[in-house]
C-alpha positions, 0 to 999 in steps of 0.5 A, spaced: 520 556 475 516 551 479 513 555 484 506 553 488 500 558 488 499 562 495 497 558 500 496 559 508 499 554 513 496 552 519 499 547 524 496 542 528 498 538 535 492 533 536 487 530 532 482 534 535 485 540 533 487 537 526 479 536 525 477 542 527 482 546 522 479 541 517 472 543 518 474 550 518 477 550 512 474 545 508 474 543 502 480 548 501 484 545 506 489 539 505 493 535 510 501 536 510 504 530 512 511 527 509 509 532 503 513 528 498 507 528 493 503 534 495 509 539 494 511 537 487 504 537 485 503 544 488 509 546 484 506 544 478 499 547 480 496 540 479 494 541 486 492 548 489 490 548 496 488 554 500 490 552 506 495 547 508 494 543 515 501 540 518 500 534 522 507 532 523 507 535 530 501 529 532 506 524 535 501 520 537 499 518 530 506 515 529 506 508 532 507 501 530 504 496 535 500 489 536 493 490 539 490 483 540 490 479 533 491 486 529 497 490 527 496 497 528 500 502 524 499 510 525 498 514 519 504 518 521 509 512 521 514 513 517 516 508 511 523 507 515 519 506 521 515 500 518 521 497 514 525 497 521 519 494 525 521 487 527 513 486 529 511 488 522 516 483 518 515 478 523 507 477 521 507 481 514 514 480 510 510 483 504 511 490 508 518 489 508 519 487 501 515 493 499 518 498 503 525 496 501 523 498 494 520 504 495 523 511 493 530 512 497 532 513 504 531 520 504 523 519 502 523 513 506 525 517 512 520 523 512 514 520 507 509 517 511 504 511 511 498 515 511 500 520 506 502 515 501 495 511 502 491 518 501 495 520 495 492 514 492 497 514 486 495 508 482 502 506 482 503 506 489 506 500 492 503 500 499 496 500 497 497 493 493 500 491 499 495 493 504 489 490 499 493 483 499 493 483 507 485 485 507 487 490 512 482 496 514 483 504 515 480 508 521 478 515 518 476 520 524 471 526 522 467 530 526 462 525 527 467 520 530 471 514 527 469 509 522 473 503 519 473 502 512 476 496 508 483 497 505 479 494 498 474 500 499 479 506 501 481 508 494 475 510 489 479 512 483 486 515 481 488 520 486 481 519 490 479 516 496 473 515 501 476 520 506 472 526 506 474 534 506 473 534 513 476 527 515 483 524 516 486 517 516 489 516 523 490 508 523 491 502 519 489 495 522 492 488 519 489 482 522 494 477 524 492 470 522 495 463 523 499 459 517 500 465 513 505 468 508 506 474 504 511 477 499 511 483 494 515 484 488 516 490 483 519 491 476 521 498 475 526 502 470 531 504 476 532 503 483 526 506 487 522 508 481 515 508 480 513 500 478 512 498 471 508 493 474 508 490 481 504 484 485 503 482 492 500 476 495 498 474 502 496 466 503 493 463 509 494 455 508 490 449 511 491 442 510 496 444 504 491 448 501 489 455 500 484 457 505 484 464 503 488 469 499 489 476 497 493 479 491 494 486 490 497 489 483 499 496 482 501 500 476 497 495 472 489 498 472 487 493 477 480 495 480 482 497 488 489 494 487 486 487 487 486 481 483 479 479 485 478 473 480 485 470 481 483 470 488 477 467 487 480 461 483 485 460 488 481 459 494 481 451 496 486 449 491 492 445 492 498 450 494 502 448 488 505 451 481 499 449 477 494 453 481 499 459 481 500 459 474 493 459 472 492 464 477 497 468 474 494 468 467 487 470 470 490 476 474 493 478 467 487 477 463 483 481 468 487 487 469 487 494 465 494 496 464 495 502 459 501 503 454 506 509 456 513 511 457 514 505 462 512 500 457 506 497 452 500 494 455 502 487 453 508 487 457 505 489 463 500 484 462 506 479 462 509 482 468 502 481 472 502 474 470 509 472 472 510 477 478 503 474 481 506 467 480 512 469 484 509 472 490 504 466 490 510 461 490 514 465 495 508 467 500 506 459 500 513 457 502 514 463 507 507 460 510 510 453 511 516 456 514 521 455 508 525 460 504 524 461 497 527 455 493 534 456 489 532 459 483 525 461 484 526 467 488 522 472 486 527 478 485 533 481 488 530 485 494 525 480 496 527 477 503 526 470 505 
């Protein structure tokens, strides 16, 4: 029988109170948001916090809004909130692409954006999406708040830069013109962790790729990013030849592991193919076009 170790429970109704509790109980405290990853790990005794600090009452952290040239997402926004947010879909279609293939409605209705990012699972979908979008994370602590690039947020499997007395409060995404984005993953069954997945965000200028972000998950990409493929693409014409070369570069520089989901060679093939598909779709979206017939990245990837 899977039973967690004994744990104390505290409930926070504000960020200030949550930080006070973290300071009091650190490093033995863990924040409880959606709990869909933490509770199973506690049942398996892979995580044994001394104190759980429930932050669900902090409704001030549940929002999705525009502030100037940024989209801001509160850490307690649910996956279902992000999927339903027209503002997010309007500017960052990649987020709706990713949310459609995350788990199931039960998980999406209660699981939180901040919780998913802080879990830092190497197969997590949104980590790759936010890395592709070049967002930033706002982390609150006893000395105030600090902003960390999304690409520097994860330091390793199940590890982030958030300190024992800190908490993630917000995700910020820059809104830029001539932009398009897309995400696609391959999994053994609907809602499962990916065998491999890719996301891309592109910004065009005069038919060329002025800037680009490529996020990869479940394939051993450092910080969830295909940096070498991004570097190659900048300044290139936004066409199939560049996409194909970028796919090859991304595959060559990731480090997938052979496991029950497939051999490393198959995962490298996925990286190349999925990178091509998301770049193709992101560029078409940046141009205001739907994916071309026969070229759509995968079922569930919206125009």
